[in-house]
C-alpha positions as CSV (number, residue, x, y, z in Angstrom):
1,M,0.0,0.0,0.0
2,L,1.1,3.5,-0.7
3,G,0.6,6.4,1.7
4,A,-1.4,9.4,0.5
5,W,-3.1,12.6,1.6
6,I,-6.7,13.5,1.0
7,I,-6.8,17.2,0.3
8,H,-9.6,19.7,-0.3
9,E,-8.5,23.1,-1.6
10,T,-5.6,23.9,0.7
11,R,-6.6,21.8,3.6
12,V,-5.3,18.3,4.3
13,L,-8.3,16.3,5.5
14,A,-6.7,12.9,6.3
15,S,-3.8,10.6,5.6
16,A,-4.9,7.6,3.6
17,N,-3.7,4.3,2.1
18,I,-3.9,3.5,-1.7
19,A,-4.6,-0.1,-2.6
20,V,-2.0,-0.8,-5.3
21,T,-1.9,-4.6,-5.8
22,R,-4.8,-6.8,-6.8
23,H,-4.6,-8.5,-3.4
24,E,-4.9,-5.1,-1.6
25,R,-7.8,-4.1,-3.8
26,R,-9.6,-7.4,-3.1
27,R,-9.1,-7.2,0.7
28,G,-10.0,-3.6,1.1
29,L,-10.3,-2.7,4.8
30,K,-11.1,-6.3,5.8
31,D,-7.7,-6.7,7.6
32,F,-7.9,-3.4,9.5
33,P,-9.5,-2.9,13.0
34,D,-11.5,0.1,11.8
35,A,-11.8,2.6,9.0
36,S,-9.9,5.4,10.8
37,I,-7.4,5.6,7.9
38,P,-9.3,5.9,4.6
39,L,-8.5,3.4,1.8
40,V,-8.4,4.6,-1.8
41,I,-9.2,2.0,-4.4
42,P,-8.3,3.1,-7.9
43,K,-10.2,1.9,-11.0
44,C,-13.2,0.9,-9.0
45,R,-17.0,1.5,-9.4
46,W,-18.4,-0.7,-6.6
47,V,-17.4,-2.5,-3.4
48,H,-18.6,-5.1,-1.0
49,S,-18.2,-5.4,2.7
50,F,-18.2,-9.2,3.1
51,G,-15.9,-10.2,6.0
52,M,-15.6,-6.6,7.4
53,R,-16.2,-6.0,11.1
54,F,-17.5,-2.5,10.8
55,P,-19.7,-0.3,8.5
56,V,-18.1,2.3,6.1
57,D,-19.0,5.2,3.9
58,V,-18.0,4.7,0.3
59,V,-17.1,7.9,-1.5
60,Y,-17.3,7.5,-5.3
61,L,-15.0,9.8,-7.3
62,D,-14.9,10.6,-11.0
63,E,-11.7,10.8,-13.1
64,N,-11.2,14.4,-11.8
65,D,-11.7,13.4,-8.2
66,T,-15.0,15.1,-7.9
67,I,-17.3,13.4,-5.5
68,V,-20.1,11.7,-7.4
69,A,-21.8,10.0,-4.5
70,I,-21.4,9.1,-0.8
71,R,-23.1,5.9,0.3
72,P,-23.1,4.1,3.6
73,L,-22.3,0.4,3.4
74,Q,-23.2,-1.9,6.4
75,R,-21.2,-5.1,7.1
76,N,-21.7,-8.0,4.7
77,R,-23.4,-6.1,1.9
78,I,-22.8,-5.4,-1.8
79,G,-22.9,-1.7,-2.8
80,R,-24.6,-0.6,-6.0
81,P,-22.2,0.3,-8.8
82,V,-21.7,3.9,-9.7
83,L,-21.0,4.0,-13.4
84,R,-19.5,7.5,-13.4
85,A,-17.0,6.5,-10.7
86,A,-13.3,6.1,-11.5
87,R,-12.2,5.2,-7.9
88,V,-13.6,4.9,-4.4
89,V,-12.6,5.9,-0.9
90,E,-13.7,3.7,2.0
91,T,-13.8,5.7,5.2
92,T,-15.5,5.9,8.6
93,P,-19.2,6.8,8.4
94,N,-19.9,10.5,8.0
95,A,-16.2,11.5,7.7
96,F,-16.7,13.5,4.5
97,R,-19.9,15.0,5.9
98,H,-17.9,16.0,9.0
99,W,-15.4,17.8,6.7
100,G,-18.3,19.6,5.0
101,L,-18.0,17.7,1.7
102,G,-20.6,16.1,-0.5
103,P,-21.4,15.4,-4.2
104,G,-20.0,18.0,-6.5
105,D,-17.0,18.9,-4.3
106,A,-13.5,18.2,-5.6
107,I,-10.7,16.7,-3.6
108,R,-7.2,15.6,-4.4
109,I,-5.5,12.3,-3.5
110,R,-1.8,13.1,-3.3
111,D,0.7,10.3,-3.0
112,A,2.6,10.9,0.2
113,E,5.6,8.9,-1.0
114,F,6.5,11.4,-3.8
115,P,6.0,15.1,-3.3
116,A,4.2,17.1,-5.9
117,A,6.3,18.5,-8.6
118,P,7.1,22.2,-7.9
119,E,5.0,24.6,-9.9
120,S,7.0,26.4,-12.6
121,T,7.5,30.1,-12.2
122,P,7.6,32.3,-15.2
123,S,11.1,33.5,-16.1
124,R,11.7,37.2,-16.4
């Protein structure tokens, strides 16, 4: 798993993990004691919670990381697919609502392992 930051505008909302391998994507948050550290699953339109010990909120993001939908998912359930989603974030229930975010808001998922490239400044 890679470390990442979930960012809205200039505010860092949370640290997160990115599921990179097929095994990590398949396991999701199943091996974690809770969802206090969100999990980003790239190239994903739906998730399930079979084998999980806790409920989660599933945040569906489009290819621009704009929130398409936020849906609660109880234990041992299958979520409905969101066709416009490009990736999902599994997190504690109401985390995004607590941060004041909902459908239509844009976030950024920034890889914590590699800092963002510096913005170029115009030469004089």
